[in-house]
N, C-alpha and C positions, 0 to 999 in steps of 0.2 A: 598357620594363619597369622600368628604374631609377627613372623618374619616378613610376610607380605605387607602388613600394616606399617612396620618399621620402614620398609622400602618406600612406601607411599609418601611418608613424611620426611624422607631423607633428601636434603637439598641437592646432594650430588647426583640424584636421579633426574634432575632437571637442568642438566648441562648439555651443551652441544658445541661442536666445532664451528668457528666462523672465521674465514679469512679476513684479515684486517681491511683489505681493499673493498669489501662489500659493505663496510660501514659508511653510509651516505654522509658526505661532507657538505653537500649543497642540495637544494631542492630540485625536483623535476622542473623542466623548463615550463611546462604547463601542468597545473595541479591535477586535472582529471586524466592526464596521459600517463600517470604513474601506473605501475603494474598492480594486478590484483590476483591473489591466490584465493580461490574459493574452496572452503573445506566443509564437507558434509559431516557433521559431528556424530551422526548415527552410523554411517558406513565407512567413514574415513577417506572417501574418495575426494580427489582434488581436481581442480580445473584452473587453467592459466588464462587470464584475461587482462584487460586494461581497465582502470578504475571507472572510466566513462561507461563501461558495459554493466555497471551495477544496476542500470535500469532494467536489464533483462532478468535480474534476480529479485527485484522488488515488485510488490503487488499493490494494486489500488486498495486503499484502506490500511496499509501498513502505517505504523506510527514510528517515524524516525526521530529519535531523541538526541539532541546535540548539547554540547557544553559551550555556553556562550561567554565563558570567561575570556578576558583580554590580557595578553602578556604585557607587562609594563617593563620599561628599561630600568630594572631594579639594581643594576650593578653600578657602583660609584667609585671614582678614584679620589683619594684625599691624601693629605699629609699632616703630620704632627707639627707642633711648633718647632721641634728640633730639625724638621725637614724630612724625617723618615716617612716613606710612602706607605699608605694603607689602602687596601682594596676592601670595599664594603658591598655586601649583598643584603638588601632589605628583604626579609623573609615574610613580612606581613603588611604589604603595601595597601591591602584592602581595609586595614583597621580604621575605625571611625576617628574623626578629629578629637572627639571627646576622650576616647580611650587612649589615643596617642599622647594627648596632653597629660593624662594621668599616669600613664605607664611608660611612654616612649615606644620605640619600634624595636622589635627583635631583629638583630642583624648578625650575619656571619662576617667575620673580619679576618684578613690575612695581612700580616706585617712581619718585618724582620725581628722586631722585638715586641713583646706583648703590650697591648694598650692597657691603661689603668683607669679605674673609676675617677671621674672628675676631669679627665683629659678632654681637651678641645681638639676636634678634628676639622681641618679646613678643606672644604670641597674645592674643586677646580674653578667654580664660578664665584668663589669668595664666601659662600655660605659656611657658617660655623655650626657644628653639631657637637653636643656634649655627651660623653659616655656616662650614663647614669649608673650602670651596674655591669659588672663583668660576670657572666653566667658560667663560664668555663666551656671547654671544647670549642673554642673559637667563636663563641656567641656572646654578644653584648646587648644591653638595652641602650639605644641611642636616642637622644632627644634632639629632634630637628626644630628649628625656630618656627613658631606658629604663624609668622607673618605670611608665609607662602605655603599653600597646600602641598603636601608631599608629592602627589601625583604630578603637579605642575613642575616641581623641582626635578623629579626624575625625567620627565619629558624633555626638560631643557638641558640636562647635563648627564643623564644616565645612559647606560649601554644595555643592550639585550643580553641577558645571562644565558648564553647557549650551553647545552649539556657538555659535560667534560670530555665526552668521546668525540666531539667535533673539534678537530685540531687542523687549522688551515695554515698554509704557507703561501708564498708568493706565486706558486705555480697553480693554485686553485683560483677559479674564476671568482670575481667579486660578487657578493650577494648582499642585497638590501634586506637584512634580517628583520628590520622593523616591519617590513611588509610580508616577507616570506614566512617568518616564524609566527604566523597569526592566521587564524581561520577567517574566512570572509564574513562570518556572522558574529565575530567577536565584538561585544559591546559592554561587558562588565569588567572594568579594569581591576586587576588584583592578583593575577598569576605571575609566577616567576619561571614557569615552563609551559609550553604549549600543550593542549590536548591534541596530540599529533594525528590521531585518526581523522580528525576534521580537516586537516590541511589539504586533503585530496579533493575536497568539494570546491567547485567554482560556483559563482552566482548563476551562470547559465545552466549548469547541471542541476542545481537546486530548483530552478524554474521548470526544467523538463520533468523532474520528479513530481513537482506540484501539479503540473498539467496531467500527469498520469493518475492523479488521485492519491498520491502518497502524502500523508499528513506529516507535519513537523512540529515538534515541541522543544522547548529549551529548559535546561537546568543550569545551575552555576556551581562549579567546583573550582575554586581558585587553586590551581595546581602549585604545590610547594616544592622546594628543592629536595625535600625528603623523598620524593619519587625516585631520586637517583641513589638513595642510601642503600648500600648492600646489606643483605641478610648475613649475619655473622654467626648464626647457630646452625649446626648440622641438622638438628630437628627443627624445621622451620616453624613449627607451632610455638616455639619459645621466642620468636621474633616479636618485637613491639612495633606495631604499625604507626607511622607518622599521622598526625591529625591535620586535616585541611578544612577550610570553611566551605560549606555548601548551602545552597538555597534552592528550594523547590516551591514554585508559586502554586496557589490554589488552582489556577487555570490549567497549569501543566498536570497537576495531580488528577484533575477531572478528566483530562484527555487520556491519561494513562488508564484510569479506571474504566472509562468508556470502551477503550480498545480491548482491555482484558475481558470485560463483561460480554463483549460481542464476539470474542474469539479471534480478534485481529492481532497480528504480530506487533510486539514492541521491540524495536531494533535500536540498540544502543550504539552510538557513534563514539567508541573509545572506552577504555577501562575506567576512566573517571566517571562516565555516565553510568556504567554498570555498578560501580561502588555506590554512587549517589542513590540510584533507584533501589538497590537492594538494601542499603542502609535504612532508608525511610520505610521501606516495606517491613523491615525487621521489627519496627516499633508497633506494628499492628497488621491487620489483615490486608489493608489497602495502602496504596501509595497516598501520601497526604502532604499538605503544605508543611514546609520545615525550613528553618534557618538556624544554623549553628555548626559546631564542629563535627567532623566525620572521621573516624579512624577505623572504618570497616575493613577487616582483613579477610579476604576471600582466598581460600586455597582448596586443593582437592578434598572432596568429601562434602563440600558445601552444596546445599539444595537451593537452587535459584527459584525466586518467587515471582519475578517480574519479567526479566529479560528473556526474549525468545531467540534472538539472533544478535550478532555483534560484528561491527566493523572495527578493526584494530590494526596497528602496525606490528612489525616484528620486534620482539623485546629482547633485552639482554639475558644471557644465560643466568640461571639461578637467581632471578629477580622476582619480587613480589608480583610484578605484572605478568610474567610468564606463569607463575603459580595460578593466578586468576584465570588466565586463558585455559590452562590445563584443567582447572576445576570445571570449566564450561564445556570443553570438548573432549577431555580425556588426555592423560599424559602421553600415551603412545601415539595417538592420532596427531596430537600437536607436534611432537618431536619428529614424527615421520614427515609431516607437512613442512617443518622447518628444514629438514634434510633435503627435501625436494626444492625448497626455495634456494638453498645454498647451491645445489647442483645446477639450477636454472639461472643462477647469478642475479637473484633479486637483491635489491638494496635494502639495508637493514637500519633500524632504529628511527630516530625522530624525523629525519628528512627522507626516510626510505619509503619502500612500497607498502602495500596494504594487504590485509586478509579480510575475507568476509566469511564468518563462521555461521552456518545455517543448520 
């Protein structure tokens, strides 16, 4: 029994083989035309569809919960007074102006030589930012000038911070990531990575679902760069989950409560929505309004309180996201489904294809 438990929490048991060419480097030409693998978490049976066929698996009265965060172009290029180049990634672009003036912004920096406290970094548009504090591990607190809101600054000279596994060269088609790496319902700026399960929805598909009687509600989780942080402990229970800012409005909480009370399904679009809903529910019997940090870590053995079905992408081996999906559908069923996805040449990760776990 102890051996079985040790295996359950052994990170190496959540690995799988993936040919590099199946890592999607560009989005599907049309969002809803991406492929969809449907997994029944009770039986383990799978079906192969296209995402627009999600309409055949949703029912009138289902509550579809999406993450309405908006990815901001949080990557900046700068240089030191000496001319040395610096790459900056703003990790908390959602921070209030008041907090930013008091604390500065947490940033990840890369440069040939370490930056120092008090150093002035010059952005490409001439803006000067001061290093308030060096935190270590490539992180600094950076003070941007208060004259221009940070989001405006990022929109004018920032770049979309694509995941590290997207590596393009001249042979890859040109992509407007400002549009493609964004859900059609994104409206709350603050994420540095997209809630990728939502990338498959087009406006017309959402309209068709609404006409069917499928309800939609939104939460906000500003996806942080920590979502790409690897787990470094073999017993993954020892891993510390990164924290991200979440918001659940009273209106959304009421819609979720009404759905649960009437026996209707709550369907989460993405692992970020799963974490948000389950985090808020962990504070009491019902989902409720909440605004604040979330470091909810979901792995096998977790008992779900809110989510009945999940739309998600295919995740990296041995990642916290794969652990969450395995907690929901079972390790063997998920890895078997992933094996089928590889054999059927599905596209993986952020710009890849989707799963619907029912």
